[in-house]
N, C-alpha and C positions, 0 to 999 in steps of 0.2 A: 514774344509772339504768342505763346500759350495763354498769357494773361489776356491778350486782346480777344482771343477766341472765347474765353470764359466770361468776358464782360456781359454779353447778352443774357447768359444764364444767371449771373449775379444780379443784374437789374430785374429779371423776372422773379427771382427769389425775394428781392426787396419789395416788389409790388405785392407778391402773395403774402408777405409778412403782415400786411395791413388788413388781410381778409378776416372776417369774423367767422370763426369755426364753431359757432354755437350749436349747429346741428350735430357735429361730431364731438362736442364737449358740452352736453346739456346739463342742467341742474335739476331736472325732474326725473323720477324713476321711470315713468312711461316713455319719455323721450330717450332715456338711456337704453331701455330694452329695444326700442326701435333702432337706435344706433348700432346696438350689438347685432341685430338682424342684418343690417347693411354690411357690417364687417364680415359676418359669416357668409352671406351671399357673394360678396366680392371675393373673399378668399377661395371659395369653392370654384368660382369661375376662373380665377387666376391659375388654378391647377391645370387648366387647359391652355389658357392664353400665354402664360410664361413659357412653357415648353415649346409651343408652336413658334413663338418669336425667336427663341434660342435656336431651335432646329432650322428655322429659315436661314439664319446667318451661317450655321454649320454646313448646311447643304450647299449654299452658294459658294462657300470657300472650298469644301471638299470636292465637289463635283464640277469645279470650273474647268474650262477647256484646257488650261495649261497644267492641270494637276496630273502627276504621274502616279499617285497613290490610289486613285479611285479605280475600282474595278469596272470593266466594261462588260455588261451582261445584257445583250439585246434580246435574249430569249426569256428573260425573267418576267413573270406575270402574276405571281401570287406568293404571299407570305402569311402563314397562319398566325404568327406572332404579331405582325402588324395589324391584321384584321381584328385580332383579339383586343389589342390596345385601342384601336380606333373606335370600336363599338362598346367595349366593356367599360372603359374609363368614363366616357360621357354618360353612359347609362347609370353608373354608380353615383356620379355627381348629380344627375337629375333626381335620382331617388332621394339622396341626402338633402338636396335643396328643397325638394317638395315636402319632405318631412318637416324640416325646420320651418318653412314658410307656412305650412298648414297649421302647425301647432301654435306658432307665434301669432298668426292671424286671428285665431280664436282667443288667445290669451290677451291680445292687445285690441280686441274689439272695443271701439269707443263707447258702445252701449253697456259694456260689462263693468260692473262696479269693481273698484280696486280691492285686491285681497292682501296688499302689503303696502308699507310706506316706502321701503327700499329693499334691496336684495337681502338684508339681514334682519328686517323688522316687519313682522306680520301686522296687519291692521287689527287693532283691538275692537271688540264688538261695541264697546260703549262710546267710541269716537263718533261724533256727529259730523258728517261732511259739510263743508261750506257750500251752500246753494247759491248759484249765480245764474241769473237769467240774462241772456245776451241778445241784443237786437242790433242787426247791421242796418244802418240808415245810409242815406246818400248825403255826405260821404263821411261818416263818423260811426262810433261805436257807443252803444248805450248798455250800461250794466246795472241790473237791478238785484239787490240783495234782500230777498223777502224776509229772511230771518232777522234782519236789523232794521227794516223799513227805510232803507236809504237807496240812492241811485247815483250814478256818476256817468259822465260823458268823457270818453277817451282816457280813462284812468281806472285801474283796478289794483287792489291790494289783497294779498292772501297770506295767512300764516304759514310759516315753514312747517313741513311734516304734517299738515292737515289736509286730508283728501278734499278735492273740489269736484262738485257735480254741476256741470254746465247744462243748461237748456237753451237752445239757440233757435232763432228765427230771423227772418228778414222782412223788410217793408215793401221793397219793390223788386229789384233784380237779385239773382243768386250771387252770394258772396262766399268767401272761405275764411273762417276764423283760424288763425295760426299764431301760436306763441312757440317758436322753435325750442326754447329752453324748457318748456313745460310738457308738451304732448304733441301728438300729430295734428294734422290739418283736418278740419271738419267743415262741411258746407252748411250754409244757412240759406233757406229758401222761403219765399213768401207763402203764407198759408200753411206752412208745415213746421214741425218742431223736430230738431235733431238733438242728440245727446253726446256729451263728451265727459270723460272722467280723467283726472290728472292730479298730480301732487308736485309741489316744489320743495326740493330738499336742501336748498342753500339760499341764504339771504342775498339779495342783490337787486339791481335795477335791470329789468328785461324789457324787450320790445315785442309788441304784438302788431299784427297788420293783416290786411286782406290779401290773400294770395290768388284771388280770382278777379280778373279785370271787370270793373263795374261802371265804367263811365269816366267822365271828365275829371272828377276829383279823386280818382282811385289812388294816385301816387301819394296823397296826403291822408289816406285812410289808415292812420297808425295810432296806437295807444301805448301808454306806459303800464307795465305790469310790475308791481313791487312785491318782492318776496321778503317778508318781515317776520319778526318774532311776535308773540302774542301781545306784548306791550305796544309794539309799533302798529299792529293791526287795530287794537283798541283805540289808539290815538287817531288813526285814519278814519275809523267809524265815527268817533266823536267830532272830528273836523267836519264830516258830512252832516252830522246832526246839528252842528252850530250854524250851518248855512241857512240863509233866509229864503232860499228857493225851494219850491215844492213841485214835484212832478205830478200834476193833475192831468186830466184828459186834454184840456185846452193847451197846456204847456207842451204836452207831447205832440199834439198836432202841429204846433208851431215848430217844434224841434225836428219833426219829420221832414220838413221841406228841405230840398237840396241846399247844401252849404259846404264850403271847403275850408280847411285849416281851422276848425272850430277849437277854441281853447278848452281846457279842462273845466268841467262844471260839476258841482256836487249838489245833491238834493236831499233835504232832511225829511222827506215824506213822499210816498208813492201812492197813486190812485189804486183802489182795491182791484185786484185781479187784472192789473194793467197788461201784464205779459200775455195772459190768456186772451184778452181783448185784441191785442196786436196779432196774435196767431190767427184768431178768427176774423180779422179784418173788420172789426166793429168798434173801434175806439170812439168814433163819432156816435153819440147817443141815438141818432136818427137812422142808423143803419142796422139791418138784421145781421146777426152773427152767422158764420158758416155752420157752426154746430146746430144752431136753430133751424137753418135751412135744411140741413141733412136730416134732422129729426122730423121735420114736416114732410119732406120728400119720402122718408121711410114709411110714413102713415098715409101716403097717397097724394101729397101735394096740396097746395092752396087753391088750385083752379084759377078762376078769374081774379081772385084777390092777389095772386102772385105778381100781377103786372106792376104793383106799386113798388116792388123791389128793384125795378129797372132804373131807378133814379141814381145817376152818377153823383158822387159826393165831391166836394171841392178838394179834398185831400187825396183823392185817388191819383195814381201816378200820371195817367195820360191827361186827365182833366186839369190838374194843377200845372202842367207844363204847356198847356195851350194846344195840345194835339189830340183832343178828344174827337171821336168819330163824328159826333153830332154837335160839335162846338163846345165852348166852355160853360155855357149856361145849363142848368138842370133841365132834363128832358123827361117827358112822361109819355106813356102809351095813351093816346086819345081814344082810339077805337080799334076793334078787331074786325077782320073781314074774312070771308070765305075765299077759296081758291078762285072761284068764278069772278067774285068781285075784284080780286087783285088783278086778274087777267084783263078784265074790262077797264080797270083804272090805267093799266099800262098802255092799252090800245088808245085810250083817250089822251094820254100824255104824250106818247111817242108816235102815234099813228101807225104802229105795227104790232102785230100780235106777239105774244111771248114765244121765244124760240123753243121748239120741242127738241127732243133728243135725236131726231132723225135729220134735222137741218144742219148742214155744215156751218162752222163758225166763219165769220167774216169780220173785217175791220169795221168798226162803227162809223157810219157816214160815208163809207167808200163803196163804189159800185162793185158788184161781183164780177170777176173777169169772165168774159165770154170766150167762145171758141177762137175768135180772131186774135185774142190777146194771148193765146197759149201756143207754145211751140208744138207743131204736129209731131206725133210719135208714130213711127212706122211699125205696124204689127204684122205678124206672120202666123200662118196656121202651123199646127204641129207637124204635118208632113213636110211643109217647106223648111221648117227648122231642122228636121232630120236629114233632109237632102244636103243642107249646108254643113253638116257635121263631118 
């Protein structure tokens, strides 16, 4: 009989045995420090949770109706010892938890360069970090290694014990870059650049993925991360250099289009400043970069010449998916008009003047309800209301 009762627990333990505990058993120093913070925070909270759970059972047994040992004290209303425990213990826990969290939050800031390789090895000044430019696409990952002039899709390798400096961006919607064994999660956003620092301390095959839902192909937006020694990393770089594919602007624009389950692809060359062009949304040579627009705006703007920048390009998200506001074809500003000309045009088109801010809204094409269509409301004067109180 006892074995039958334990069967569900044994089955549950068997299922949990297949879980991947990479978050609690990482191979990177940054992820290990984050794991330690989780342990500390959980331990501090358990200082309250465990006693409360134990005392709940103790009180239920000790003060049950049939207990002859429990004292009956109907006039009891205060205990200094209990008040001290109830307020002092949580206060001390909150102070300790706040101190640990505040300190580790600054030390583990993703924008903060690493100061050590692991808990026992400080980072030498002459060590050059591996620079990786990351672009989240729909629905795949692009990695550019500017120091080596190569790029890859859905695969990345890094030497063990060498710091990695990530610069990240996105092409359409917000994503989240996450390699649990390496470091914490960091968001990628179009038109913006985020930063992450990490290091892998043990060789192995790890998995990275997007931890922020981004559409239909989200579940397949995964990539392989290889932790290798220097010889293995050199071999991976050489494999990319032996590839016949080159990541120029035209290749990138084709790669940017939505696709799912994309196989690993290596490129032996990358267009100059491609990552900066992606961040500034101007990979297409005919489009002005955001940095140029902001510089022009800072000097007062282009004036009428700025209308030429309203041309939507075919690789823009909404245009390429057939949901552009003005259709899929390129559009231009044909002419500009004054407010009076715009109002006159609306009158000519719709037969009604433009609504001013004093006119109530009504359904388009529907008659406005008159008095006969409304339920009469009985009103009373203030004296009448006072009489009825």
